[in-house]
MARLUM-568732 format. One record per residue (C-alpha): x, y, z. Coordinates in Angstrom, 1 decimal. Each point is the difference from the previous one (the first is absolute). Layout:
<recs>
REC; X; Y; Z
...
</recs>
This chain:
<recs>
REC; 32.3; 8.3; 13.3
REC; -1.3; -2.1; 2.9
REC; -3.7; -0.8; 0.4
REC; 0.0; 2.3; 3.1
REC; 1.0; 3.0; -2.1
REC; -2.6; -0.5; -2.7
REC; -3.0; 2.4; -0.1
REC; -3.2; -1.6; 1.4
REC; -2.6; 2.5; -1.3
REC; -0.7; 1.4; -3.5
REC; 0.9; 3.6; 0.6
REC; 3.4; -1.0; 1.4
REC; 1.0; -1.6; -3.3
REC; 0.6; 3.3; -1.9
REC; 1.9; 1.5; 2.9
REC; 2.2; -3.1; 0.0
REC; 0.8; 0.4; -3.7
REC; 1.3; 3.5; 0.4
REC; 1.9; -0.9; 3.2
REC; 1.7; -3.2; -1.2
REC; -0.4; -0.5; -3.7
REC; -0.2; 3.2; -2.1
REC; 0.5; 3.7; 0.6
REC; -3.4; 1.8; 0.0
REC; 0.9; 1.6; -3.4
REC; -0.1; -3.4; -1.6
REC; -2.9; -0.8; -2.4
REC; -2.8; -2.0; 1.5
REC; -2.9; 0.5; -2.5
REC; -0.3; 0.8; -3.6
REC; -3.0; 0.9; -2.2
REC; -0.7; 1.4; -3.4
REC; -1.2; 3.6; -0.2
REC; -1.0; 0.8; -3.6
REC; 2.8; -1.4; -2.0
REC; 2.8; -0.2; 2.6
REC; 0.8; -2.3; 2.9
REC; 0.3; 2.0; 3.3
REC; 2.0; -1.4; 2.9
REC; -1.0; 0.7; 3.6
REC; 2.5; -0.3; 2.9
REC; -0.6; -1.5; 3.4
REC; 0.3; 3.5; 1.4
REC; -2.8; 1.3; -2.2
REC; -2.2; -2.9; 1.0
REC; 0.6; 0.5; 3.7
REC; -0.7; 3.8; -0.3
REC; -3.4; -0.6; -1.6
REC; -0.8; -2.8; 2.4
REC; 0.7; 2.2; 3.0
REC; -2.2; 2.8; -1.5
REC; -2.9; -2.4; -0.5
REC; 0.4; -1.5; 3.5
REC; 0.0; 3.5; 1.5
REC; -3.2; 1.0; -2.0
REC; -1.8; -3.1; 1.2
REC; 1.1; 0.5; 3.7
REC; -1.3; 3.5; -0.3
REC; -3.3; -1.3; -1.4
REC; -0.3; -2.2; 3.1
REC; 0.9; -3.4; -1.5
REC; 1.1; -2.4; 2.8
REC; 1.7; -3.4; 0.2
REC; -2.3; -2.7; -1.3
REC; -2.1; 2.3; -2.2
REC; -0.5; -1.3; -3.6
REC; 0.9; 2.0; -3.1
REC; -0.9; -1.3; -3.4
REC; 1.6; 0.1; -3.4
REC; -1.5; -0.6; -3.4
REC; 2.9; 0.8; -2.4
REC; 2.2; -1.5; -2.7
REC; 3.6; -0.7; 0.8
REC; 2.2; 3.0; 0.4
REC; 2.1; 2.1; 2.4
REC; -3.2; 1.4; 1.6
REC; -0.9; -3.5; 1.3
REC; 3.4; -0.3; 1.7
REC; -0.2; 3.5; 1.5
REC; -3.5; -0.6; 1.4
REC; 0.7; -3.5; 1.3
REC; 3.3; 1.0; 1.8
REC; -1.7; 3.1; 1.5
REC; -2.9; -1.9; 1.6
REC; 2.2; -2.9; 1.0
REC; 2.4; 2.2; 2.1
REC; -2.9; 1.5; 2.0
REC; -1.6; -3.4; 0.6
REC; -2.9; 0.3; -2.3
REC; -1.2; -2.9; -2.1
REC; 0.2; -0.2; -3.8
REC; -3.3; -1.2; -1.6
REC; 0.7; -0.3; -3.7
REC; -2.8; -0.4; -2.5
REC; 0.6; -1.6; -3.4
REC; -0.6; 2.6; -2.7
REC; -2.1; -2.5; -2.0
REC; -2.6; -0.6; 2.7
REC; -3.6; 1.1; -0.5
REC; -1.6; 3.0; 1.7
REC; -1.9; -2.4; 2.3
REC; 3.3; -1.9; 1.0
REC; 1.8; 3.3; 0.5
REC; -2.8; 1.2; 2.3
REC; 0.0; -3.3; 1.9
REC; 3.7; 0.2; 0.7
REC; -0.1; 3.7; 1.1
REC; -2.8; -0.8; 2.4
REC; 1.4; -3.3; 1.2
REC; 3.4; 1.5; 0.8
REC; -1.5; 3.3; 1.3
REC; 2.5; 1.9; -2.1
REC; 0.4; 3.7; 1.0
REC; 1.7; 1.1; -3.2
REC; 0.6; -1.3; -3.5
REC; 2.8; 0.7; -2.6
REC; -1.5; 0.0; -3.5
REC; 2.2; -0.6; -3.1
REC; -1.9; 1.4; -3.1
REC; -3.2; 1.5; -1.1
REC; -1.7; -3.3; -0.8
REC; 0.7; -1.2; 3.6
REC; -1.1; 3.3; 1.5
REC; -3.3; -0.2; -1.8
REC; -0.5; -3.5; 1.5
REC; 0.9; 1.3; 3.5
REC; -2.3; 3.0; -0.3
REC; -3.0; -2.2; -0.7
REC; 0.4; -1.9; 3.2
REC; 1.7; 2.5; 2.3
REC; -3.1; 1.3; 1.8
REC; -0.9; -3.6; 0.8
REC; 3.2; -0.4; 2.0
REC; -0.5; 1.7; 3.3
REC; 3.6; -0.3; 1.3
REC; 1.5; 1.7; -3.2
REC; 1.3; 3.5; 0.9
REC; 2.4; 0.8; -2.9
REC; 0.3; -0.9; -3.7
REC; 3.5; 0.6; -1.3
REC; 0.4; 0.1; -3.8
REC; 3.6; -0.3; -1.3
REC; -0.9; 2.4; -3.0
REC; -0.6; 3.7; 0.2
REC; -3.1; 0.6; -2.2
REC; -2.3; -2.1; 2.2
REC; -2.4; 3.0; 0.6
REC; -1.8; -0.6; -3.3
REC; -1.1; -3.4; 1.3
REC; -0.8; 1.1; 3.6
REC; -1.5; 3.5; -0.5
REC; -3.5; -1.2; -0.8
REC; 0.0; -2.8; 2.7
REC; -1.1; 0.7; 3.5
REC; 2.4; -1.9; 2.2
REC; 0.2; -0.8; 3.7
REC; 3.7; -0.5; -0.3
REC; 2.5; 2.8; -0.7
REC; 2.2; -0.2; -3.1
REC; 3.6; 1.1; -0.3
REC; 2.6; -0.8; -2.7
REC; 3.0; -2.1; 0.9
REC; 2.4; 2.8; -1.0
REC; -1.8; 2.5; 2.2
REC; 0.0; -2.5; 2.9
REC; 3.7; -0.4; -0.3
REC; 0.5; 3.8; -0.3
REC; -2.0; 0.6; 3.2
REC; 1.6; -3.0; 1.7
REC; 3.5; 1.4; -0.7
REC; -0.8; 3.0; 2.1
REC; -1.0; -2.3; 2.9
REC; 3.1; -2.3; 0.1
REC; 1.9; 2.0; 2.6
REC; -3.1; 0.1; 2.2
REC; -0.6; -3.7; -0.2
REC; 3.5; -1.4; -0.4
REC; 0.1; -1.2; 3.6
REC; -3.5; -1.6; -0.3
REC; 1.0; -1.8; -3.2
REC; 3.1; -1.4; 1.5
REC; -1.8; -1.1; 3.1
REC; -2.8; -1.6; -2.0
REC; 2.6; -1.9; -2.2
REC; 1.8; -1.3; 3.1
REC; -3.2; -1.0; 1.8
REC; -1.1; -2.4; -2.8
REC; 0.2; -3.6; 1.0
REC; 0.7; -2.9; -2.4
REC; -3.4; -1.5; 1.0
REC; -1.9; 3.2; -1.0
REC; -2.1; -0.1; -3.2
REC; 1.7; 1.5; -3.0
REC; -2.6; -0.5; -2.7
REC; -3.3; -1.5; -1.0
REC; 0.1; -1.7; -3.3
REC; -3.4; -1.2; -1.2
REC; -0.3; -3.4; -1.6
REC; -0.7; 0.0; -3.7
REC; -3.4; -1.6; 0.5
REC; 0.0; -3.0; -2.3
REC; -2.7; -1.2; 2.4
REC; -2.2; 2.1; 2.3
REC; 0.6; 3.4; 1.6
REC; 3.5; 1.3; 0.1
REC; 1.7; -0.3; 3.4
REC; 2.5; 2.5; 1.4
REC; 3.2; -2.0; 0.8
REC; 1.8; 1.5; 3.0
REC; 3.8; 0.0; -0.7
REC; 2.3; 1.2; 2.8
REC; 3.3; 1.8; -0.3
REC; 1.6; -3.3; 1.1
REC; -1.8; -1.9; -2.8
REC; 1.4; 2.3; -2.6
REC; 3.5; 0.6; 1.3
REC; 0.7; -3.7; 0.9
REC; -1.2; -0.9; -3.5
REC; 2.6; 2.5; -1.4
REC; 2.9; -1.6; 2.0
REC; -1.2; -3.5; -0.9
REC; -0.3; 0.8; -3.7
REC; 3.5; 1.6; -0.1
REC; 1.5; -3.0; 1.7
REC; -1.5; -2.3; -2.6
REC; 0.9; 2.2; -3.0
REC; 3.4; 1.2; 1.3
REC; 0.9; 0.9; -3.6
REC; -2.0; 3.3; 0.5
REC; 2.2; 2.9; 1.0
REC; 0.1; 3.7; 0.4
REC; 0.9; 0.6; -3.7
REC; -3.1; -1.7; -1.4
REC; -2.8; 1.9; -1.8
REC; -3.6; -1.3; 0.1
REC; -2.6; 1.0; -2.6
REC; -3.4; 0.1; 1.8
REC; -3.2; -0.5; -1.9
REC; -2.1; -2.4; 2.0
REC; -2.4; 1.9; 2.4
REC; 1.4; 1.2; 3.3
REC; -3.5; -0.5; 1.4
REC; 0.8; -3.8; -0.3
REC; 2.2; -1.7; 2.6
REC; 2.3; -1.6; -2.6
REC; 1.3; 3.2; -1.4
REC; 0.1; 1.8; 3.3
REC; 2.0; -2.7; 1.8
REC; 2.1; -1.3; -2.9
REC; 0.9; 3.3; -1.6
REC; -0.7; 3.1; 2.2
REC; 1.1; -1.4; 3.4
REC; 2.6; -2.3; -1.4
REC; 1.6; 3.0; -1.7
REC; 0.0; 1.9; 3.3
REC; 1.6; -3.0; 1.8
REC; 2.8; -0.3; -2.5
REC; 0.4; 3.6; -1.2
REC; -1.2; -0.6; -3.6
REC; -1.4; 2.5; -2.4
REC; -3.6; -0.1; -1.1
REC; -1.1; 1.3; -3.4
REC; -3.8; 0.2; -0.7
REC; -1.3; -1.2; -3.3
REC; -2.3; 2.5; -1.7
REC; -2.6; -2.7; -0.8
REC; -0.4; -3.6; -1.1
REC; -0.3; 1.1; -3.6
REC; 3.3; 1.9; 0.2
REC; 1.8; -2.7; 2.1
REC; 2.1; -1.3; -2.9
REC; 1.3; 3.4; -0.9
REC; 0.6; 0.8; 3.7
REC; 2.1; -3.2; 0.4
REC; 2.4; 1.1; -2.7
REC; 0.2; 3.6; 1.5
REC; 0.5; -1.0; 3.6
REC; 1.9; -3.2; -0.6
REC; -1.0; -1.7; 3.3
REC; 2.0; -2.7; 1.6
REC; -3.0; -1.6; 1.8
REC; -3.7; 0.0; -0.6
REC; -3.1; -1.5; 1.6
REC; -2.4; -1.4; -2.5
REC; -3.2; -2.0; -0.3
REC; 0.1; -3.2; -2.2
REC; -2.2; 1.5; -2.7
REC; 2.6; 2.6; -0.9
REC; 2.7; -2.6; -0.2
REC; -2.3; -2.1; -2.2
REC; -0.5; 2.9; -2.4
REC; 3.8; 0.6; -0.3
REC; 0.5; -3.8; -0.6
REC; -2.8; -0.2; -2.6
REC; 1.2; 3.1; -1.9
REC; 3.6; -1.2; 0.0
REC; -0.9; -3.5; -1.1
REC; -2.3; 1.3; -2.7
REC; 2.6; 2.4; -1.4
REC; 2.7; -2.6; 0.1
REC; -1.9; -2.9; -1.6
REC; -1.9; 1.9; -2.7
REC; 3.0; 1.8; -1.5
REC; 0.7; -3.1; -2.1
REC; 3.2; -1.2; -1.6
REC; 3.3; 0.4; 1.7
REC; -1.3; 2.4; 2.6
REC; -2.4; -2.6; 1.3
REC; 2.6; -2.7; -0.1
REC; 2.4; 2.1; 2.1
REC; -2.7; 0.9; 2.4
REC; -0.9; -3.6; 0.6
REC; 3.6; -1.0; 0.3
REC; 0.7; 2.7; 2.5
REC; -2.8; -1.2; 2.3
REC; 1.1; -3.6; -0.3
REC; 3.5; 1.1; 1.1
REC; -1.5; 2.2; 2.7
REC; -2.0; -2.9; 1.4
REC; 3.1; -2.3; 0.1
REC; 2.1; 2.8; 1.7
REC; -2.7; 0.8; 2.5
REC; -0.6; -3.6; 1.0
REC; 3.8; -0.6; 0.5
REC; 0.2; 3.1; 2.3
REC; -3.1; -1.0; 1.9
REC; 1.4; -3.5; 0.6
REC; 3.1; 1.6; 1.4
REC; 2.1; -1.3; -2.8
REC; 2.7; 1.8; -2.1
REC; -1.5; 0.7; -3.5
REC; 3.4; -0.6; -1.6
REC; 2.0; 2.0; -2.4
REC; -2.0; -0.9; -3.2
REC; -3.5; 0.6; 1.4
REC; 1.2; 3.2; 1.7
REC; 1.3; 1.3; -3.3
REC; -3.2; -1.0; -1.7
REC; -2.0; 1.8; 2.6
REC; 2.0; 3.2; -0.4
REC; -0.8; -0.1; -3.7
REC; -3.7; -0.7; 0.7
REC; -0.1; 2.9; 2.4
REC; 1.6; 2.3; -2.6
REC; -2.3; -1.0; -2.9
REC; -3.3; -0.5; 1.9
REC; -0.2; 0.4; 3.8
REC; 1.7; 3.5; 0.1
REC; -2.7; 1.4; -2.3
REC; -2.7; -1.3; 2.3
REC; 1.8; 1.3; 3.1
REC; 0.5; 3.4; -1.6
REC; -3.8; 0.4; -0.1
REC; 0.0; -0.2; 3.8
REC; 2.8; 2.6; 0.3
REC; 2.8; -2.5; -0.2
REC; 0.9; 0.1; 3.7
REC; -2.5; -2.3; 1.7
REC; 1.7; -2.3; 2.6
REC; -3.3; -1.8; 0.6
REC; -3.8; 0.4; 0.0
REC; -2.4; -0.9; 2.9
REC; -3.3; -1.5; -1.0
REC; -2.9; 0.0; 2.4
REC; -3.8; 0.3; 0.2
REC; -0.6; -3.3; -1.8
REC; 1.5; -3.1; -1.5
REC; 2.7; 0.5; -2.6
REC; -0.2; -2.7; -2.8
REC; 3.0; -2.2; 0.1
REC; 0.9; 0.6; -3.7
REC; 0.1; 3.8; 0.6
REC; 2.4; -0.3; 2.9
REC; 2.2; -2.3; -2.0
REC; 0.0; 2.5; -2.9
REC; 1.3; 2.8; 2.1
REC; 2.6; -2.4; 1.6
REC; 1.2; -0.9; -3.5
REC; 0.4; 3.7; -0.9
REC; 2.0; 0.6; 3.2
REC; -2.6; 2.0; 2.0
REC; -0.9; -2.2; 3.0
REC; -3.6; 0.3; 1.2
REC; -0.3; -0.4; 3.8
REC; -3.5; -1.2; 0.7
REC; -1.7; 0.9; 3.3
REC; -3.1; -0.8; 1.9
REC; -2.0; 1.7; 2.7
REC; -3.2; 1.7; 0.8
REC; -1.1; 3.4; 1.3
REC; -0.5; -1.7; 3.4
REC; 3.6; -1.1; 0.0
REC; 1.5; 3.4; -0.9
REC; 0.7; -1.2; -3.5
REC; 2.8; -2.5; -0.7
REC; 0.6; -2.9; 2.4
REC; 1.9; -2.0; -2.6
REC; 2.4; 1.2; -2.7
REC; 2.2; -2.0; -2.4
REC; 3.7; 0.1; 0.8
REC; 2.0; 1.8; -2.7
REC; 2.4; -2.9; -0.5
REC; -2.6; -2.8; 0.1
REC; -2.9; -0.2; -2.4
REC; -2.8; -2.6; 0.3
REC; -2.5; 1.2; -2.7
REC; -3.6; -0.2; 1.0
REC; 0.7; 0.5; 3.7
REC; -0.2; 3.1; 2.2
REC; 3.4; -0.3; 1.6
REC; 1.5; -0.4; 3.5
REC; -1.7; 1.1; 3.2
REC; 1.2; 3.4; 1.2
REC; 1.6; 0.2; 3.5
REC; -2.5; 0.6; 2.8
REC; -2.9; -2.0; -1.5
REC; -1.1; -3.6; 0.4
REC; -2.1; -1.7; -2.7
REC; -2.0; -3.2; 0.5
REC; -2.0; -2.2; -2.4
REC; -3.3; -1.1; 1.5
REC; -2.4; -2.7; -1.2
REC; -3.1; 1.8; -1.2
REC; -2.4; -2.6; 1.5
REC; 1.6; -1.4; 3.1
REC; 2.0; 3.2; 0.9
REC; 3.0; -2.2; 0.6
REC; 3.3; 2.0; -0.5
REC; 2.3; -1.9; -2.3
REC; 3.1; 2.1; 0.5
REC; 1.2; 3.3; 1.5
REC; 2.9; 1.7; -1.7
REC; 2.0; 3.1; 0.5
REC; 3.0; 1.8; -1.7
REC; 2.3; -1.8; 2.4
REC; -1.4; -3.5; -0.7
REC; 0.4; 0.3; -3.7
REC; 0.6; -3.3; -1.8
REC; 0.6; 0.2; -3.8
REC; -1.3; -3.6; -0.3
REC; -3.2; 0.5; 2.0
REC; -3.2; -1.1; -1.8
REC; -3.3; -0.1; 2.0
REC; -3.6; -0.8; -0.4
REC; -2.4; 2.7; -1.2
REC; -2.3; 1.9; 2.3
REC; -1.0; 3.5; 1.2
REC; 2.9; 2.4; 0.6
REC; -0.1; 1.4; 3.5
REC; 2.5; 2.5; 1.5
REC; 1.1; 1.7; 3.2
REC; 2.8; 2.3; 0.9
REC; 1.2; 3.6; -0.3
REC; -1.9; 0.6; -3.3
REC; -3.5; -1.0; 1.1
REC; -2.4; 2.9; 0.4
REC; -1.3; 1.4; 3.3
REC; -3.6; -0.8; -1.3
REC; -2.8; 1.5; -2.0
REC; -1.1; 3.5; 0.9
REC; -3.3; 0.0; 2.0
REC; -0.5; -3.7; -0.8
REC; 0.9; -2.2; 3.0
REC; -2.0; -2.9; -1.1
REC; 1.6; -0.1; -3.5
REC; 3.4; 0.3; 1.7
REC; -0.7; -2.9; 2.3
REC; -1.0; -2.1; -3.1
REC; 3.1; 0.9; -1.9
REC; 2.5; -0.4; 2.9
REC; -0.5; -3.0; 2.2
REC; 0.8; -0.4; 3.6
REC; 3.6; -1.2; -0.7
REC; 0.7; 3.1; -2.1
REC; -0.2; -1.6; -3.4
REC; -1.5; 2.2; -2.7
REC; -2.0; -2.1; -2.4
REC; 0.8; 1.2; -3.6
REC; -2.7; -1.8; -1.9
REC; 2.7; -1.0; -2.5
REC; 0.9; -3.5; -0.9
REC; 3.5; -1.1; -0.4
REC; 3.0; -2.2; 1.0
REC; 3.7; 0.1; 0.4
REC; 1.9; -1.1; -3.1
REC; 3.8; -0.2; 0.0
REC; -0.1; 2.1; 3.2
REC; -1.9; 2.9; -1.6
REC; -3.7; 0.7; 0.5
REC; -2.1; -0.8; -3.0
REC; -3.5; 1.5; -0.3
REC; -2.6; -2.2; -1.6
REC; -3.1; 2.3; 0.2
REC; -2.4; 1.8; 2.2
REC; -2.1; -2.2; 2.2
REC; -3.1; 2.1; -1.0
REC; 0.9; -0.4; -3.6
REC; 0.1; -3.8; 0.1
REC; -2.5; -1.6; -2.3
REC; -1.6; -3.3; 1.0
REC; -1.6; -1.7; -3.0
REC; -3.2; -2.1; 0.1
REC; 2.0; -3.1; 0.6
REC; 1.9; 1.4; 3.0
REC; 3.3; 0.7; -1.7
REC; 1.9; 3.0; 1.3
REC; 1.2; 2.4; -2.8
REC; 2.3; 2.9; 0.8
REC; -0.6; 2.6; -2.8
REC; 3.4; 1.8; 0.1
REC; 2.3; -2.8; -1.2
REC; -2.6; -1.0; -2.6
REC; -0.4; 3.6; -1.2
REC; 3.8; 0.4; -0.1
REC; 0.3; -3.1; -2.2
REC; -2.4; 1.5; -2.6
REC; 1.7; 3.4; 0.3
REC; 3.0; -1.5; -1.7
REC; -1.9; 0.6; -3.2
REC; 0.7; 3.4; -1.6
REC; -3.6; 0.0; -1.1
REC; -1.2; 0.4; 3.6
REC; 0.4; 3.2; 2.0
REC; -2.5; -0.8; 2.8
REC; -1.8; -3.1; 1.0
REC; -2.6; -0.6; 2.7
REC; -0.7; -3.6; 1.0
REC; -3.5; -1.2; 0.9
REC; -1.1; -3.4; 1.3
REC; -1.1; 0.1; 3.7
REC; -2.6; -2.7; 0.5
REC; -0.1; -0.6; -3.8
REC; 0.7; -3.1; -1.9
REC; 2.9; 1.5; -1.9
REC; 2.2; 3.1; -0.3
REC; -0.8; 2.9; -2.3
REC; 1.7; 3.4; -0.4
REC; -0.4; 3.6; -1.1
REC; 2.9; 0.9; -2.1
REC; 1.3; 3.4; -1.2
REC; 2.5; 0.0; -2.9
REC; 2.6; 2.8; -0.4
REC; -1.5; 3.0; -1.9
REC; 3.0; 0.6; -2.2
REC; 0.3; -3.6; -1.0
REC; -3.8; -0.1; -0.9
REC; 0.4; 3.1; -2.1
REC; 3.1; -1.4; -1.8
REC; -1.5; -3.5; -0.6
REC; -3.5; 0.9; -1.0
REC; 0.3; 3.6; -1.2
REC; -2.3; 1.4; 2.7
REC; -0.6; 3.8; 0.4
REC; -0.7; 2.0; 3.2
REC; -3.7; -0.1; -0.7
REC; 0.0; -3.8; 0.5
REC; 1.3; 0.4; 3.6
REC; -2.6; 2.7; 0.7
REC; -3.0; -2.2; -0.7
REC; -2.3; -0.4; 3.0
REC; -0.1; -3.8; -0.1
REC; 2.4; -1.3; 2.7
REC; 0.6; -3.3; -1.8
REC; 1.2; -1.0; -3.5
REC; -1.8; -2.6; -2.1
REC; 2.5; 0.1; -2.9
REC; 0.7; -3.7; -0.8
REC; 3.4; 0.9; -1.5
REC; 1.2; 1.6; 3.2
REC; -1.4; -2.8; 2.1
REC; 1.7; -2.7; -2.1
REC; 3.2; 1.9; 0.0
REC; 0.1; 0.1; 3.8
REC; -1.1; -3.6; 0.3
REC; 3.0; -1.2; -1.9
REC; 2.2; 1.0; 2.9
REC; -2.4; -1.1; 2.7
REC; 0.0; -3.6; -1.4
REC; 3.9; -0.1; 0.0
REC; 0.4; 1.5; 3.5
REC; -2.8; -2.2; 1.5
REC; 2.4; -3.0; -0.4
REC; 2.0; 1.5; 2.9
REC; -3.0; -0.3; 2.4
REC; -2.0; -2.7; 1.6
REC; -3.2; -0.8; -1.8
REC; -2.2; 1.5; 2.6
REC; 2.0; 3.3; -0.2
REC; -0.4; 0.5; -3.8
REC; -2.2; 2.6; -1.5
REC; -2.9; -1.6; -1.8
REC; -1.7; 3.2; -1.2
REC; 0.8; 3.7; 0.0
REC; -1.3; 3.5; -0.8
REC; 2.2; 2.7; -1.7
REC; -0.4; 3.4; 1.7
REC; 0.5; 3.0; -2.2
REC; 1.8; 2.2; 2.5
REC; 2.1; -0.7; 3.1
REC; -1.3; -0.3; 3.5
REC; 0.9; 3.3; 1.7
REC; 0.1; 2.0; 3.2
REC; -2.3; 2.6; -1.5
REC; -2.7; -2.6; -0.5
REC; 0.5; -1.2; 3.5
REC; 1.2; -3.4; -1.2
REC; 3.6; 0.2; 1.2
REC; 1.7; 1.1; 3.2
REC; 2.7; 2.7; 0.1
REC; 2.6; -2.9; -0.1
REC; -1.7; -1.3; -3.1
REC; -1.6; -3.1; 1.6
REC; -3.4; -1.0; -1.4
REC; -3.0; 0.6; 2.3
REC; -1.4; -3.5; -0.4
REC; -3.5; 0.7; 1.5
REC; -0.4; 3.2; -2.0
REC; 0.9; -1.6; -3.3
REC; -2.1; -3.1; 0.6
REC; -3.0; 2.1; 0.8
REC; 0.5; 2.5; -2.8
REC; 0.4; -2.7; -2.7
REC; -2.3; -2.6; 1.5
REC; -2.1; -0.4; -3.1
REC; 3.1; -0.5; -2.3
REC; 1.4; -2.5; 2.5
REC; -3.3; -2.0; 0.1
REC; 0.0; -0.1; -3.8
REC; 3.3; -1.8; 0.0
REC; -1.6; -2.8; 2.0
REC; -3.0; -0.3; -2.4
REC; 2.1; -0.7; -3.0
REC; 1.3; -3.5; -1.0
REC; 3.8; -0.4; 0.7
REC; 2.6; -2.6; -0.9
REC; -0.1; -3.1; 2.3
REC; 3.8; 0.1; 0.3
</recs>
C-alpha cells in the first residue's frame, strides 16, 4: 500500500480494514461477559457506531463539539470514540481515577456536551458535579439500573442509558446515513480528533489537542518501525484508553494493521486473562514487568537444591544466547542446544504464565530498569521500550525488534526529528531522525526537543502555554533530559525532577532510584535532596516480602502511622542499600531513609495514572518526615 492510499483520518481506519484487510465478519474486539469471552466483529462495531452517530446528529451535535468519556476499557469506549470521530466531534476522555474537582474542571474546560459513564462509582462522581457544568446536556451510563442513582438528584442534563441510545439511534441510521458519510468525508487531517489532559504532576491539567494527522501518522510510523506486527496479532488491552499510550499503541495501531483487541477485566485479573486470551503483543508499564521479574526470580531462587541450580543455569545460558544474538553472531550448535533445554526446563514455564504466544512486549510510561529488560530478553520475550509524551501523540521512539540496547528508548520513528539542547545555553548539540540513524552515535546530554508529525496542535484554550512549549522553530520542549546512546534515545530524567544539592551537583533521581530498585526489598523509592547537603529517600518494601520475613499481619499495614520505626526492618533494608550504593557516585548515595508502611498510590493523589510520582505532592505531604531525615546524624561516607 502506497502512502497516498493510506487513510489520513481516524474514522477512515476501520473502513480501510474491512475494505482491504479483513471481511467485516472478522473479529475486531473481544471482552469477557460473566464467565465467557465474547467476540465482536467489525460489522457489529460499525453498526453500533453508525447508530450512535445518528443519535448525536439528531441531538444537534456538530463538527468540533466535545463529547467526554469517563469509563474503563471495553467495547463501549471504541463504539463511542468511533461514532464521534466520524461526525467530526472531539473525544475528551477523563481518567476514571481523577477526583470530582478534576472531573469538573475537564468537563468545563473542554465544554463537553455529553459524557459516557462506565460504572455506578463513576456516575456518582459525575452526578455531584454535573450541575456545575453548564455545557453538559446528556449523561450516558453504560449500565441499565442507573435510575436508582439519578432518581433523587435534580439534574440540568438529561440521562439516557447507552443501550437505549443505540436502540434509538438504530432507527435513525437511514435518515442520517448521508449526513454521516458526508461528515466523515469532510474531516481534514488537521482537524482536532481528541483532547487528552495532561496527568498533572505539576500544576493544572492542560488539554492537549491532537489532530487526526497526529494520530494516524503515528500509526503508520509505528507500524513501519515494528514491521513484525501483522493482521493476525492479538493485543490484550489493560492500560487506560484515556491515556495516549494505550490509545495510540494498541487501539489505533490495531486498526492500522487489522489486529484483534481483547480487553482485560481488571489489573487484578490480568494474569488470568493473559492465559485465557493468549495475546501475541501487549503494551505495559515498567512496574508490571518488574513485578513479573521479581516473582519469577523469587520463585526460582528460593526453591533450593536442584531446582534453584537449574534455574540459575538456565538464566546463565539465556544471557549468553541473547548476547550472541544481539551482537549479530551465530550462537553455535552447543549453545543453541543448551538454550533449547533451558527453555524447556525454565523459560517455557515463565512464558506459559503470559499465555505462551507473546512475540514481544512494549514498555512505556517510564524507564524500564535494565536488569528487567535483560531478564525478559533471556527468557525469549523481547521488550521494546518506547518514549513519548501526550504532547507528541505517545511514542516518538521505539526499540527495533531485532536490536536491543537496554536502558534506552529506541530509534526515532519516521516523521519526527529529535534534538538534544543544552539546558543553559540553548545550544543544539545534534538533530537526529529515523533516516539519519547511526548505531554508533553517542552525544552529550541535554533537554530533549522534538518536531514533526507527532507534535500536538497546542493546548486547548491556552495560547501562552502553547507558545512556551513549542518555540518559533516548531520545536516542542519536552522537559526531559537525555542523550543518544548507540543511536537510540536514552532518557536520563525529567528536567523538573532534577535535584541540585547544596554543593551544586546535579542529581537525576530516576537512574539512582533504578539502581536501588534492583533490591527485592524495595518496591517503591522516592529520592529527596534538592538544595540539601545529601540525598535521602522514602522507601516502600513489598508487602508480601515483609509479611514472610517478619510475620506481619494485615493489622500492621492498617495502622495510621505512615512510617515504620522498627529497627529490624530498617537494618534489613539498609543491608541492600549499602551494597547498591557502591554503584553510584558518592553525592548520589542515600545517606538516610524512611520506611513507608504502604505504597504511594493514585487514590491518595501521590501518583499519576501512568504511575509516576507526583513530586510536589509527596514532598509537601511528607515534609515533616523529610525534614526529620536531615536532623539525624548520618555516616560521613
